[in-house]
C-alpha positions as CSV (number, residue, x, y, z in Angstrom):
1,M,0.0,0.0,0.0
2,R,3.0,2.3,0.2
3,T,4.3,4.5,-2.6
4,P,8.1,4.4,-3.3
5,N,8.4,7.9,-1.8
6,L,6.5,6.8,1.4
7,N,8.8,3.8,1.7
8,R,11.8,6.2,1.5
9,M,10.3,8.3,4.3
10,V,9.7,5.3,6.5
11,K,13.3,4.0,5.9
12,T,14.7,7.4,6.7
13,L,12.7,7.7,9.9
14,E,13.8,4.2,11.0
15,N,17.4,5.2,10.6
16,T,17.0,8.5,12.4
17,S,15.0,6.9,15.2
18,N,18.0,4.7,16.1
19,I,20.1,7.9,16.4
20,L,17.5,9.5,18.6
21,L,17.1,6.5,20.9
22,R,20.9,6.4,21.4
23,D,20.9,10.1,22.2
24,F,17.9,9.7,24.5
25,V,19.8,7.3,26.7
26,E,22.6,9.9,27.0
27,I,20.1,12.6,27.8
28,E,18.9,10.6,30.8
29,N,22.4,11.0,32.3
30,L,22.3,14.8,31.9
31,Q,19.2,15.6,33.9
32,N,21.1,17.3,36.7
33,N,22.5,19.7,34.1
34,H,19.7,21.2,32.1
35,N,21.9,23.4,30.0
36,A,23.9,20.4,28.8
37,A,20.7,18.5,28.2
38,A,19.3,21.4,26.1
39,K,22.6,21.6,24.0
40,F,22.5,17.8,23.5
41,T,18.9,18.0,22.4
42,N,19.6,20.8,19.9
43,A,22.5,18.8,18.5
44,A,20.3,15.7,18.1
45,H,17.7,17.8,16.3
46,Q,20.3,19.3,14.0
47,K,21.9,15.9,13.2
48,V,18.5,14.3,12.3
49,S,17.5,17.4,10.2
50,E,20.6,17.1,8.1
51,I,20.0,13.5,7.4
52,I,16.5,14.1,6.2
53,V,17.5,17.2,4.2
54,N,20.3,15.2,2.4
55,E,17.8,12.5,1.5
56,F,14.9,14.6,0.2
57,S,16.2,18.0,-0.8
58,I,17.3,17.3,-4.4
59,N,14.0,18.1,-6.1
60,A,11.7,19.5,-3.4
61,D,11.4,22.3,-0.9
62,I,12.0,21.3,2.7
63,E,10.8,23.2,5.7
64,L,10.6,22.5,9.4
65,V,7.2,22.2,10.9
66,S,7.9,25.6,12.4
67,G,8.0,27.1,8.9
68,K,11.7,27.6,8.7
69,K,13.0,26.8,5.1
70,L,15.9,24.3,4.9
71,S,15.9,23.8,1.2
72,E,14.1,25.8,-1.5
73,H,13.7,25.3,-5.3
74,P,12.2,28.2,-7.3
75,D,9.0,27.3,-9.1
76,N,8.9,23.9,-7.6
77,K,5.5,22.6,-6.5
78,E,6.7,19.7,-4.3
79,F,7.5,20.1,-0.6
80,Y,8.4,18.2,2.5
81,I,7.4,19.3,6.0
82,I,9.7,17.7,8.6
83,C,9.8,17.5,12.3
84,P,13.0,15.8,13.6
85,I,11.8,15.9,17.2
86,E,8.3,16.9,18.1
87,A,8.1,17.6,21.8
88,M,11.7,18.7,22.3
89,V,11.1,19.6,25.9
90,N,10.0,16.0,26.7
91,F,13.1,14.7,24.8
92,S,15.5,17.0,26.8
93,R,13.8,16.0,30.0
94,S,14.2,12.3,29.2
95,I,10.4,11.9,29.1
96,P,9.7,9.1,26.5
97,I,6.9,10.9,24.7
98,F,8.1,12.4,21.4
99,S,8.0,11.6,17.7
100,S,9.5,12.4,14.3
101,F,7.6,12.8,11.1
102,I,7.9,13.7,7.5
103,S,5.0,14.9,5.4
104,Y,5.1,15.2,1.6
105,G,2.8,17.3,-0.5
106,E,2.3,19.5,-3.5
107,I,1.0,23.0,-4.3
108,N,-2.5,22.5,-5.7
109,A,-4.3,24.4,-8.4
110,D,-5.5,27.0,-5.9
111,G,-1.9,27.7,-4.9
112,E,-2.4,26.0,-1.5
113,K,-0.1,23.4,0.1
114,E,-1.8,20.0,0.3
115,V,-0.2,17.1,2.2
116,L,-0.6,13.9,0.2
117,E,1.3,11.4,2.3
118,S,3.1,11.2,5.6
119,A,5.1,8.9,7.9
120,M,5.5,9.3,11.6
121,I,7.6,7.3,14.1
122,L,7.3,7.1,17.9
123,P,10.8,5.8,18.7
124,T,10.3,4.7,22.3
125,S,7.2,2.6,21.5
126,N,8.5,1.4,18.1
127,Q,5.3,2.5,16.3
128,I,5.3,3.7,12.7
129,F,2.3,5.4,11.2
130,T,1.9,5.9,7.5
131,C,-0.9,7.5,5.5
132,A,-1.6,8.6,2.0
133,K,-4.5,10.6,0.7
134,N,-7.5,8.3,-0.1
135,L,-5.3,5.2,0.7
136,A,-6.1,4.7,4.4
137,L,-3.9,4.8,7.5
138,F,-1.6,2.2,8.9
139,C,0.2,1.5,12.2
140,N,3.0,-1.0,11.9
141,N,1.5,-2.2,8.6
142,R,-1.9,-2.8,10.2
143,R,-4.8,-0.7,8.9
144,V,-6.4,1.6,11.5
145,K,-9.9,3.1,11.4
146,I,-11.4,4.5,14.5
147,S,-15.0,3.8,15.6
148,S,-17.5,5.8,17.6
149,K,-16.8,6.0,21.4
150,D,-17.8,8.2,24.3
151,N,-15.7,11.4,24.2
152,S,-14.6,11.1,27.8
153,L,-10.8,11.3,27.7
154,I,-9.5,14.5,26.0
155,A,-5.9,15.5,25.3
156,I,-5.0,19.2,25.4
157,D,-1.8,20.9,24.6
158,N,-2.4,23.9,26.9
159,I,-4.1,24.2,30.3
160,K,-6.1,27.1,28.8
161,F,-8.3,24.5,27.0
162,A,-9.3,22.8,30.3
163,N,-12.5,24.8,30.4
164,L,-13.6,23.3,27.1
165,C,-13.8,19.8,28.7
166,S,-14.9,20.4,32.2
167,D,-17.0,17.2,32.4
168,Q,-14.3,14.9,31.0
169,D,-10.9,13.6,32.0
170,I,-8.0,15.5,30.4
171,R,-4.3,14.8,29.9
172,I,-1.4,17.0,28.8
173,S,1.4,14.9,27.4
174,G,3.6,17.7,25.9
175,S,3.4,16.1,22.4
176,V,0.6,16.8,20.0
177,S,1.7,14.2,17.5
178,D,1.8,11.5,20.3
179,D,-1.7,12.6,21.3
180,I,-2.9,12.2,17.7
181,A,-1.3,8.8,17.5
182,K,-3.1,7.7,20.6
183,F,-6.3,9.2,19.3
184,I,-5.9,7.2,16.1
185,L,-5.5,4.0,18.1
186,G,-8.6,4.8,20.2
187,K,-6.8,5.4,23.4
188,I,-7.8,9.1,23.5
189,D,-11.2,10.4,22.4
190,Q,-10.5,14.0,21.4
191,V,-7.4,16.1,20.9
192,I,-7.5,19.9,21.3
193,F,-4.5,21.9,20.3
194,S,-3.5,25.3,18.8
195,N,-0.5,24.8,16.6
196,K,-1.6,25.5,13.0
197,N,1.6,24.2,11.5
198,L,1.2,20.8,13.3
199,K,-2.5,20.8,12.1
200,D,-1.5,21.3,8.5
201,A,1.2,18.6,8.7
202,L,-0.8,16.0,10.6
203,K,-4.3,16.6,9.4
204,L,-4.1,13.7,6.9
205,Y,-3.7,11.2,9.8
206,I,-6.9,12.4,11.3
207,L,-8.9,12.3,8.1
208,E,-7.6,9.0,6.9
209,S,-8.5,7.4,10.2
210,G,-12.1,8.3,9.6
211,A,-12.2,11.2,12.1
212,I,-12.8,14.9,11.6
213,I,-10.9,18.0,12.6
214,E,-12.7,21.3,13.4
215,E,-11.4,24.8,13.8
216,K,-12.8,27.0,16.4
217,D,-11.4,30.5,17.1
218,S,-7.7,29.9,17.6
219,Y,-7.7,26.1,18.3
220,F,-8.4,22.8,16.6
221,I,-10.4,19.8,17.7
222,A,-9.8,16.3,16.4
223,R,-12.8,14.1,17.2
224,R,-14.8,11.1,16.0
């Protein structure tokens, strides 16, 4: 079910995941020196970024999920959005909730960016998610499609959203991508977050799982 490009994305993430896991072990030994842990985290982020850029930058624009351009080709309509480490605070604090992902897309006829396929890895749980537009969603090569469930457990990325779910249980993991992965697997019932760049890069996972994403004011809600 994977395209050749999606296979390349998965293989690249598997290689960089091994690097991140080795660095994560070292980070655990630096928790009494947060400056050293932060520098080590930034170095890991840079190292993984360079590997991904070297792999995909020949014919396509590449930008970080923050919007920073790493590679640009004039008049090119193909692009990659990459996130070497999503939840860098968790990584630097040796909290095993973080991910890496690569999303590929094209500029459509309306001049808008459209993500067409994406791969995401959760290194500490060894889970790989892949999706392509209209070709379903897979976790470790098993197709995933969520079903209806009571919306009782909600993940939020900021305490300010707590008032939106006063009658439900809430959790804050520090990683939107990890929350969306758990949402896809049915472990979380809703995800409320505010980062538009993450929404644009990860929206395809939500849609291909059979869920919807709504925009309200300055935040987004992924729900069944």
